[in-house]
PQR file with spaces between the fields and no chain letter, atoms N, CA, C, O and H, PARSE charges and radii, in Angstrom:
ATOM       1  N    MET     1       0.845   -1.200    0.000 -0.4000 1.5000
ATOM       2  CA   MET     1       0.000    0.000    0.000 -0.0000 2.0000
ATOM       3  C    MET     1       0.884    1.255    0.000  0.5500 1.7000
ATOM       4  O    MET     1       0.598    2.227   -0.700 -0.5500 1.4000
ATOM       5  N    ILE     2       1.952    1.219    0.789 -0.4000 1.5000
ATOM       6  CA   ILE     2       2.844    2.389    0.840 -0.0000 2.0000
ATOM       7  C    ILE     2       3.514    2.596   -0.518  0.5500 1.7000
ATOM       8  O    ILE     2       3.689    3.729   -0.967 -0.5500 1.4000
ATOM       9  H    ILE     2       2.184    0.429    1.357  0.4000 1.0000
ATOM      10  N    ILE     3       3.889    1.477   -1.175 -0.4000 1.5000
ATOM      11  CA   ILE     3       4.551    1.585   -2.486 -0.0000 2.0000
ATOM      12  C    ILE     3       3.583    2.199   -3.498  0.5500 1.7000
ATOM      13  O    ILE     3       3.980    3.044   -4.300 -0.5500 1.4000
ATOM      14  H    ILE     3       3.746    0.557   -0.810  0.4000 1.0000
ATOM      15  N    LEU     4       2.330    1.783   -3.463 -0.4000 1.5000
ATOM      16  CA   LEU     4       1.325    2.330   -4.381 -0.0000 2.0000
ATOM      17  C    LEU     4       1.138    3.823   -4.140  0.5500 1.7000
ATOM      18  O    LEU     4       1.005    4.604   -5.082 -0.5500 1.4000
ATOM      19  H    LEU     4       2.008    1.096   -2.812  0.4000 1.0000
ATOM      20  N    LYS     5       1.128    4.212   -2.851 -0.4000 1.5000
ATOM      21  CA   LYS     5       0.951    5.624   -2.516 -0.0000 2.0000
ATOM      22  C    LYS     5       2.108    6.455   -3.069  0.5500 1.7000
ATOM      23  O    LYS     5       1.890    7.506   -3.670 -0.5500 1.4000
ATOM      24  H    LYS     5       1.236    3.577   -2.086  0.4000 1.0000
ATOM      25  N    TRP     6       3.351    5.977   -2.861 -0.4000 1.5000
ATOM      26  CA   TRP     6       4.506    6.730   -3.359 -0.0000 2.0000
ATOM      27  C    TRP     6       4.552    6.737   -4.874  0.5500 1.7000
ATOM      28  O    TRP     6       5.002    7.712   -5.474 -0.5500 1.4000
ATOM      29  H    TRP     6       3.528    5.123   -2.372  0.4000 1.0000
ATOM      30  N    PHE     7       4.084    5.641   -5.514 -0.4000 1.5000
ATOM      31  CA   PHE     7       4.031    5.606   -6.968 -0.0000 2.0000
ATOM      32  C    PHE     7       3.083    6.674   -7.498  0.5500 1.7000
ATOM      33  O    PHE     7       3.403    7.364   -8.466 -0.5500 1.4000
ATOM      34  H    PHE     7       3.718    4.849   -5.027  0.4000 1.0000
ATOM      35  N    LEU     8       1.924    6.814   -6.871 -0.4000 1.5000
ATOM      36  CA   LEU     8       0.955    7.821   -7.312 -0.0000 2.0000
ATOM      37  C    LEU     8       1.491    9.230   -7.094  0.5500 1.7000
ATOM      38  O    LEU     8       1.311   10.104   -7.943 -0.5500 1.4000
ATOM      39  H    LEU     8       1.664    6.254   -6.085  0.4000 1.0000
ATOM      40  N    VAL     9       2.150    9.455   -5.954 -0.4000 1.5000
ATOM      41  CA   VAL     9       2.717   10.783   -5.686 -0.0000 2.0000
ATOM      42  C    VAL     9       3.763   11.133   -6.733  0.5500 1.7000
ATOM      43  O    VAL     9       3.763   12.240   -7.272 -0.5500 1.4000
ATOM      44  H    VAL     9       2.296    8.746   -5.264  0.4000 1.0000
ATOM      45  N    THR    10       4.667   10.176   -7.027 -0.4000 1.5000
ATOM      46  CA   THR    10       5.713   10.421   -8.020 -0.0000 2.0000
ATOM      47  C    THR    10       5.111   10.621   -9.409  0.5500 1.7000
ATOM      48  O    THR    10       5.535   11.509  -10.149 -0.5500 1.4000
ATOM      49  H    THR    10       4.667    9.277   -6.589  0.4000 1.0000
ATOM      50  N    TYR    11       4.112    9.788   -9.767 -0.4000 1.5000
ATOM      51  CA   TYR    11       3.495    9.869  -11.090 -0.0000 2.0000
ATOM      52  C    TYR    11       2.834   11.224  -11.313  0.5500 1.7000
ATOM      53  O    TYR    11       3.043   11.856  -12.348 -0.5500 1.4000
ATOM      54  H    TYR    11       3.768    9.067   -9.166  0.4000 1.0000
ATOM      55  N    PHE    12       2.039   11.671  -10.347 -0.4000 1.5000
ATOM      56  CA   PHE    12       1.353   12.949  -10.512 -0.0000 2.0000
ATOM      57  C    PHE    12       2.335   14.112  -10.501  0.5500 1.7000
ATOM      58  O    PHE    12       2.132   15.108  -11.194 -0.5500 1.4000
ATOM      59  H    PHE    12       1.869   11.158   -9.505  0.4000 1.0000
ATOM      60  N    GLY    13       3.407   13.985   -9.708 -0.4000 1.5000
ATOM      61  CA   GLY    13       4.422   15.022   -9.705 -0.0000 2.0000
ATOM      62  C    GLY    13       5.079   15.159  -11.071  0.5500 1.7000
ATOM      63  O    GLY    13       5.304   16.269  -11.554 -0.5500 1.4000
ATOM      64  H    GLY    13       3.572   13.175   -9.145  0.4000 1.0000
ATOM      65  N    LEU    14       5.387   14.015  -11.693 -0.4000 1.5000
ATOM      66  CA   LEU    14       6.005   14.038  -13.015 -0.0000 2.0000
ATOM      67  C    LEU    14       5.032   14.582  -14.058  0.5500 1.7000
ATOM      68  O    LEU    14       5.442   15.308  -14.964 -0.5500 1.4000
ATOM      69  H    LEU    14       5.204   13.113  -11.301  0.4000 1.0000
ATOM      70  N    VAL    15       3.756   14.242  -13.941 -0.4000 1.5000
ATOM      71  CA   VAL    15       2.758   14.745  -14.889 -0.0000 2.0000
ATOM      72  C    VAL    15       2.665   16.268  -14.807  0.5500 1.7000
ATOM      73  O    VAL    15       2.609   16.950  -15.830 -0.5500 1.4000
ATOM      74  H    VAL    15       3.423   13.653  -13.205  0.4000 1.0000
ATOM      75  N    VAL    16       2.648   16.796  -13.574 -0.4000 1.5000
ATOM      76  CA   VAL    16       2.565   18.255  -13.395 -0.0000 2.0000
ATOM      77  C    VAL    16       3.805   18.924  -13.975  0.5500 1.7000
ATOM      78  O    VAL    16       3.701   19.932  -14.673 -0.5500 1.4000
ATOM      79  H    VAL    16       2.694   16.242  -12.743  0.4000 1.0000
ATOM      80  N    LEU    17       4.989   18.357  -13.684 -0.4000 1.5000
ATOM      81  CA   LEU    17       6.225   18.943  -14.206 -0.0000 2.0000
ATOM      82  C    LEU    17       6.242   18.899  -15.728  0.5500 1.7000
ATOM      83  O    LEU    17       6.642   19.869  -16.371 -0.5500 1.4000
ATOM      84  H    LEU    17       5.073   17.538  -13.116  0.4000 1.0000
ATOM      85  N    PHE    18       5.813   17.785  -16.308 -0.4000 1.5000
ATOM      86  CA   PHE    18       5.829   17.648  -17.763 -0.0000 2.0000
ATOM      87  C    PHE    18       4.860   18.619  -18.423  0.5500 1.7000
ATOM      88  O    PHE    18       5.200   19.251  -19.424 -0.5500 1.4000
ATOM      89  H    PHE    18       5.488   16.997  -15.786  0.4000 1.0000
ATOM      90  N    GLN    19       3.649   18.743  -17.867 -0.4000 1.5000
ATOM      91  CA   GLN    19       2.666   19.666  -18.440 -0.0000 2.0000
ATOM      92  C    GLN    19       3.149   21.110  -18.345  0.5500 1.7000
ATOM      93  O    GLN    19       2.981   21.888  -19.285 -0.5500 1.4000
ATOM      94  H    GLN    19       3.373   18.230  -17.054  0.4000 1.0000
ATOM      95  N    THR    20       3.746   21.467  -17.216 -0.4000 1.5000
ATOM      96  CA   THR    20       4.257   22.829  -17.056 -0.0000 2.0000
ATOM      97  C    THR    20       5.398   23.081  -18.031  0.5500 1.7000
ATOM      98  O    THR    20       5.489   24.157  -18.622 -0.5500 1.4000
ATOM      99  H    THR    20       3.883   20.835  -16.453  0.4000 1.0000
ATOM     100  N    TYR    21       6.272   22.084  -18.201 -0.4000 1.5000
ATOM     101  CA   TYR    21       7.404   22.219  -19.121 -0.0000 2.0000
ATOM     102  C    TYR    21       6.928   22.380  -20.556  0.5500 1.7000
ATOM     103  O    TYR    21       7.430   23.234  -21.287 -0.5500 1.4000
ATOM     104  H    TYR    21       6.198   21.210  -17.721  0.4000 1.0000
ATOM     105  N    MET    22       5.958   21.560  -20.963 -0.4000 1.5000
ATOM     106  CA   MET    22       5.444   21.636  -22.329 -0.0000 2.0000
ATOM     107  C    MET    22       4.768   22.987  -22.570  0.5500 1.7000
ATOM     108  O    MET    22       4.938   23.583  -23.634 -0.5500 1.4000
ATOM     109  H    MET    22       5.551   20.866  -20.369  0.4000 1.0000
ATOM     110  N    ALA    23       4.015   23.465  -21.605 -0.4000 1.5000
ATOM     111  CA   ALA    23       3.335   24.750  -21.766 -0.0000 2.0000
ATOM     112  C    ALA    23       4.356   25.886  -21.834  0.5500 1.7000
ATOM     113  O    ALA    23       4.166   26.852  -22.572 -0.5500 1.4000
ATOM     114  H    ALA    23       3.877   22.981  -20.741  0.4000 1.0000
ATOM     115  N    ALA    24       5.440   25.768  -21.061 -0.4000 1.5000
ATOM     116  CA   ALA    24       6.468   26.811  -21.082 -0.0000 2.0000
ATOM     117  C    ALA    24       7.258   26.761  -22.391  0.5500 1.7000
ATOM     118  O    ALA    24       7.698   27.796  -22.893 -0.5500 1.4000
ATOM     119  H    ALA    24       5.595   24.983  -20.461  0.4000 1.0000
ATOM     120  N    GLU    25       7.437   25.556  -22.944 -0.4000 1.5000
ATOM     121  CA   GLU    25       8.184   25.421  -24.192 -0.0000 2.0000
ATOM     122  C    GLU    25       7.420   26.052  -25.359  0.5500 1.7000
ATOM     123  O    GLU    25       7.998   26.790  -26.156 -0.5500 1.4000
ATOM     124  H    GLU    25       7.080   24.716  -22.537  0.4000 1.0000
ATOM     125  N    HIS    26       6.130   25.762  -25.455 -0.4000 1.5000
ATOM     126  CA   HIS    26       5.364   26.203  -26.626 -0.0000 2.0000
ATOM     127  C    HIS    26       4.830   27.620  -26.478  0.5500 1.7000
ATOM     128  O    HIS    26       4.708   28.352  -27.460 -0.5500 1.4000
ATOM     129  H    HIS    26       5.660   25.162  -24.807  0.4000 1.0000
ATOM     130  N    LYS    27       4.507   28.010  -25.219 -0.4000 1.5000
ATOM     131  CA   LYS    27       3.934   29.344  -24.973 -0.0000 2.0000
ATOM     132  C    LYS    27       2.729   29.611  -25.894  0.5500 1.7000
ATOM     133  O    LYS    27       2.635   30.651  -26.546 -0.5500 1.4000
ATOM     134  H    LYS    27       4.606   27.416  -24.421  0.4000 1.0000
ATOM     135  N    ASP    28       1.826   28.643  -25.920 -0.4000 1.5000
ATOM     136  CA   ASP    28       0.639   28.761  -26.753 -0.0000 2.0000
ATOM     137  C    ASP    28      -0.490   29.391  -25.924  0.5500 1.7000
ATOM     138  O    ASP    28      -0.972   28.769  -24.977 -0.5500 1.4000
ATOM     139  H    ASP    28       1.903   27.798  -25.390  0.4000 1.0000
ATOM     140  N    PRO    29      -0.916   30.613  -26.264 -0.5600 1.5000
ATOM     141  CA   PRO    29      -1.962   31.265  -25.463  0.2800 2.0000
ATOM     142  C    PRO    29      -3.319   30.589  -25.576  0.5500 1.7000
ATOM     143  O    PRO    29      -4.183   30.804  -24.726 -0.5500 1.4000
ATOM     144  N    SER    30      -3.527   29.769  -26.617 -0.4000 1.5000
ATOM     145  CA   SER    30      -4.816   29.101  -26.765 -0.0000 2.0000
ATOM     146  C    SER    30      -4.968   27.955  -25.770  0.5500 1.7000
ATOM     147  O    SER    30      -6.085   27.536  -25.465 -0.5500 1.4000
ATOM     148  H    SER    30      -2.825   29.594  -27.308  0.4000 1.0000
ATOM     149  N    LYS    31      -3.829   27.442  -25.257 -0.4000 1.5000
ATOM     150  CA   LYS    31      -3.918   26.361  -24.270 -0.0000 2.0000
ATOM     151  C    LYS    31      -4.197   26.935  -22.884  0.5500 1.7000
ATOM     152  O    LYS    31      -4.027   28.128  -22.636 -0.5500 1.4000
ATOM     153  H    LYS    31      -2.921   27.782  -25.505  0.4000 1.0000
ATOM     154  N    THR    32      -4.630   26.046  -21.992 -0.4000 1.5000
ATOM     155  CA   THR    32      -4.895   26.498  -20.630 -0.0000 2.0000
ATOM     156  C    THR    32      -3.576   26.806  -19.931  0.5500 1.7000
ATOM     157  O    THR    32      -2.528   26.262  -20.280 -0.5500 1.4000
ATOM     158  H    THR    32      -4.768   25.076  -22.194  0.4000 1.0000
ATOM     159  N    ARG    33      -3.649   27.683  -18.944 -0.4000 1.5000
ATOM     160  CA   ARG    33      -2.437   28.061  -18.223 -0.0000 2.0000
ATOM     161  C    ARG    33      -1.887   26.869  -17.437  0.5500 1.7000
ATOM     162  O    ARG    33      -2.661   26.075  -16.903 -0.5500 1.4000
ATOM     163  H    ARG    33      -4.501   28.125  -18.661  0.4000 1.0000
ATOM     164  N    PRO    34      -0.561   26.734  -17.360 -0.5600 1.5000
ATOM     165  CA   PRO    34       0.019   25.613  -16.617  0.2800 2.0000
ATOM     166  C    PRO    34      -0.324   25.657  -15.134  0.5500 1.7000
ATOM     167  O    PRO    34      -0.369   24.618  -14.476 -0.5500 1.4000
ATOM     168  N    SER    35      -0.565   26.854  -14.606 -0.4000 1.5000
ATOM     169  CA   SER    35      -0.890   26.951  -13.184 -0.0000 2.0000
ATOM     170  C    SER    35      -2.241   26.287  -12.891  0.5500 1.7000
ATOM     171  O    SER    35      -2.403   25.648  -11.852 -0.5500 1.4000
ATOM     172  H    SER    35      -0.528   27.698  -15.141  0.4000 1.0000
ATOM     173  N    SER    36      -3.216   26.437  -13.808 -0.4000 1.5000
ATOM     174  CA   SER    36      -4.514   25.808  -13.597 -0.0000 2.0000
ATOM     175  C    SER    36      -4.399   24.286  -13.743  0.5500 1.7000
ATOM     176  O    SER    36      -5.071   23.532  -13.039 -0.5500 1.4000
ATOM     177  H    SER    36      -3.084   26.957  -14.653  0.4000 1.0000
ATOM     178  N    LYS    37      -3.528   23.842  -14.676 -0.4000 1.5000
ATOM     179  CA   LYS    37      -3.313   22.395  -14.810 -0.0000 2.0000
ATOM     180  C    LYS    37      -2.685   21.829  -13.542  0.5500 1.7000
ATOM     181  O    LYS    37      -3.112   20.790  -13.039 -0.5500 1.4000
ATOM     182  H    LYS    37      -2.982   24.454  -15.248  0.4000 1.0000
ATOM     183  N    ALA    38      -1.669   22.520  -13.031 -0.4000 1.5000
ATOM     184  CA   ALA    38      -1.002   22.062  -11.815 -0.0000 2.0000
ATOM     185  C    ALA    38      -1.992   22.063  -10.648  0.5500 1.7000
ATOM     186  O    ALA    38      -1.987   21.147   -9.825 -0.5500 1.4000
ATOM     187  H    ALA    38      -1.322   23.364  -13.440  0.4000 1.0000
ATOM     188  N    PHE    39      -2.836   23.089  -10.581 -0.4000 1.5000
ATOM     189  CA   PHE    39      -3.807   23.177   -9.487 -0.0000 2.0000
ATOM     190  C    PHE    39      -4.785   22.007   -9.546  0.5500 1.7000
ATOM     191  O    PHE    39      -5.088   21.398   -8.520 -0.5500 1.4000
ATOM     192  H    PHE    39      -2.840   23.833  -11.249  0.4000 1.0000
ATOM     193  N    SER    40      -5.279   21.691  -10.740 -0.4000 1.5000
ATOM     194  CA   SER    40      -6.227   20.581  -10.862 -0.0000 2.0000
ATOM     195  C    SER    40      -5.550   19.249  -10.572  0.5500 1.7000
ATOM     196  O    SER    40      -6.170   18.348  -10.008 -0.5500 1.4000
ATOM     197  H    SER    40      -5.033   22.186  -11.574  0.4000 1.0000
ATOM     198  N    ALA    41      -4.275   19.116  -10.954 -0.4000 1.5000
ATOM     199  CA   ALA    41      -3.541   17.877  -10.660 -0.0000 2.0000
ATOM     200  C    ALA    41      -3.322   17.727   -9.158  0.5500 1.7000
ATOM     201  O    ALA    41      -3.393   16.618   -8.627 -0.5500 1.4000
ATOM     202  H    ALA    41      -3.771   19.849  -11.412  0.4000 1.0000
ATOM     203  N    VAL    42      -3.056   18.840   -8.470 -0.4000 1.5000
ATOM     204  CA   VAL    42      -2.881   18.787   -7.014 -0.0000 2.0000
ATOM     205  C    VAL    42      -4.193   18.383   -6.339  0.5500 1.7000
ATOM     206  O    VAL    42      -4.189   17.625   -5.369 -0.5500 1.4000
ATOM     207  H    VAL    42      -2.999   19.741   -8.901  0.4000 1.0000
ATOM     208  N    ILE    43      -5.307   18.888   -6.852 -0.4000 1.5000
ATOM     209  CA   ILE    43      -6.616   18.511   -6.299 -0.0000 2.0000
ATOM     210  C    ILE    43      -6.841   17.004   -6.461  0.5500 1.7000
ATOM     211  O    ILE    43      -7.268   16.327   -5.526 -0.5500 1.4000
ATOM     212  H    ILE    43      -5.310   19.503   -7.640  0.4000 1.0000
ATOM     213  N    HIS    44      -6.546   16.486   -7.670 -0.4000 1.5000
ATOM     214  CA   HIS    44      -6.709   15.052   -7.901 -0.0000 2.0000
ATOM     215  C    HIS    44      -5.789   14.240   -6.999  0.5500 1.7000
ATOM     216  O    HIS    44      -6.195   13.219   -6.443 -0.5500 1.4000
ATOM     217  H    HIS    44      -6.199   17.036   -8.429  0.4000 1.0000
ATOM     218  N    LEU    45      -4.546   14.700   -6.856 -0.4000 1.5000
ATOM     219  CA   LEU    45      -3.580   13.993   -6.020 -0.0000 2.0000
ATOM     220  C    LEU    45      -4.035   13.975   -4.568  0.5500 1.7000
ATOM     221  O    LEU    45      -3.935   12.946   -3.900 -0.5500 1.4000
ATOM     222  H    LEU    45      -4.217   15.529   -7.307  0.4000 1.0000
ATOM     223  N    GLY    46      -4.532   15.102   -4.077 -0.4000 1.5000
ATOM     224  CA   GLY    46      -5.027   15.155   -2.704 -0.0000 2.0000
ATOM     225  C    GLY    46      -6.215   14.227   -2.501  0.5500 1.7000
ATOM     226  O    GLY    46      -6.342   13.596   -1.452 -0.5500 1.4000
ATOM     227  H    GLY    46      -4.613   15.938   -4.620  0.4000 1.0000
ATOM     228  N    PHE    47      -7.086   14.141   -3.505 -0.4000 1.5000
ATOM     229  CA   PHE    47      -8.258   13.257   -3.415 -0.0000 2.0000
ATOM     230  C    PHE    47      -7.829   11.794   -3.356  0.5500 1.7000
ATOM     231  O    PHE    47      -8.331   11.032   -2.529 -0.5500 1.4000
ATOM     232  H    PHE    47      -6.983   14.653   -4.358  0.4000 1.0000
ATOM     233  N    ILE    48      -6.888   11.393   -4.244 -0.4000 1.5000
ATOM     234  CA   ILE    48      -6.405   10.015   -4.260 -0.0000 2.0000
ATOM     235  C    ILE    48      -5.672    9.698   -2.964  0.5500 1.7000
ATOM     236  O    ILE    48      -5.829    8.607   -2.414 -0.5500 1.4000
ATOM     237  H    ILE    48      -6.481   12.012   -4.915  0.4000 1.0000
ATOM     238  N    TYR    49      -4.871   10.645   -2.470 -0.4000 1.5000
ATOM     239  CA   TYR    49      -4.145   10.442   -1.216 -0.0000 2.0000
ATOM     240  C    TYR    49      -5.124   10.257   -0.057  0.5500 1.7000
ATOM     241  O    TYR    49      -4.895    9.434    0.829 -0.5500 1.4000
ATOM     242  H    TYR    49      -4.744   11.531   -2.916  0.4000 1.0000
ATOM     243  N    TRP    50      -6.215   11.024   -0.067 -0.4000 1.5000
ATOM     244  CA   TRP    50      -7.215   10.908    0.986 -0.0000 2.0000
ATOM     245  C    TRP    50      -7.889    9.535    0.925  0.5500 1.7000
ATOM     246  O    TRP    50      -8.128    8.915    1.960 -0.5500 1.4000
ATOM     247  H    TRP    50      -6.401   11.693   -0.786  0.4000 1.0000
ATOM     248  N    ILE    51      -8.194    9.060   -0.286 -0.4000 1.5000
ATOM     249  CA   ILE    51      -8.794    7.731   -0.447 -0.0000 2.0000
ATOM     250  C    ILE    51      -7.856    6.656    0.094  0.5500 1.7000
ATOM     251  O    ILE    51      -8.291    5.743    0.796 -0.5500 1.4000
ATOM     252  H    ILE    51      -7.999    9.564   -1.127  0.4000 1.0000
ATOM     253  N    LEU    52      -6.554    6.769   -0.235 -0.4000 1.5000
ATOM     254  CA   LEU    52      -5.596    5.778    0.249 -0.0000 2.0000
ATOM     255  C    LEU    52      -5.459    5.834    1.771  0.5500 1.7000
ATOM     256  O    LEU    52      -5.271    4.802    2.416 -0.5500 1.4000
ATOM     257  H    LEU    52      -6.200    7.511   -0.805  0.4000 1.0000
ATOM     258  N    GLU    53      -5.552    7.027    2.341 -0.4000 1.5000
ATOM     259  CA   GLU    53      -5.469    7.145    3.796 -0.0000 2.0000
ATOM     260  C    GLU    53      -6.684    6.504    4.457  0.5500 1.7000
ATOM     261  O    GLU    53      -6.564    5.857    5.497 -0.5500 1.4000
ATOM     262  H    GLU    53      -5.705    7.865    1.818  0.4000 1.0000
ATOM     263  N    VAL    54      -7.856    6.687    3.848 -0.4000 1.5000
ATOM     264  CA   VAL    54      -9.069    6.091    4.414 -0.0000 2.0000
ATOM     265  C    VAL    54      -8.997    4.567    4.316  0.5500 1.7000
ATOM     266  O    VAL    54      -9.388    3.859    5.244 -0.5500 1.4000
ATOM     267  H    VAL    54      -7.954    7.213    3.002  0.4000 1.0000
ATOM     268  N    MET    55      -8.493    4.069    3.181 -0.4000 1.5000
ATOM     269  CA   MET    55      -8.309    2.621    3.040 -0.0000 2.0000
ATOM     270  C    MET    55      -7.180    2.207    3.963  0.5500 1.7000
ATOM     271  O    MET    55      -6.834    1.027    4.024 -0.5500 1.4000
ATOM     272  H    MET    55      -8.175    4.644    2.427  0.4000 1.0000
């Protein structure tokens, strides 16, 4: 269970970093801001972490 929890934390962290990096590389104003993507990813991560804590 602990390994799964750390895997999810690492996975979501890498996803946030990758999305922010891609948005910074392209600087496309038509795409959503990287800060909103990171914020939504943090919300999802907190929700999954809470589920794992309850289990």
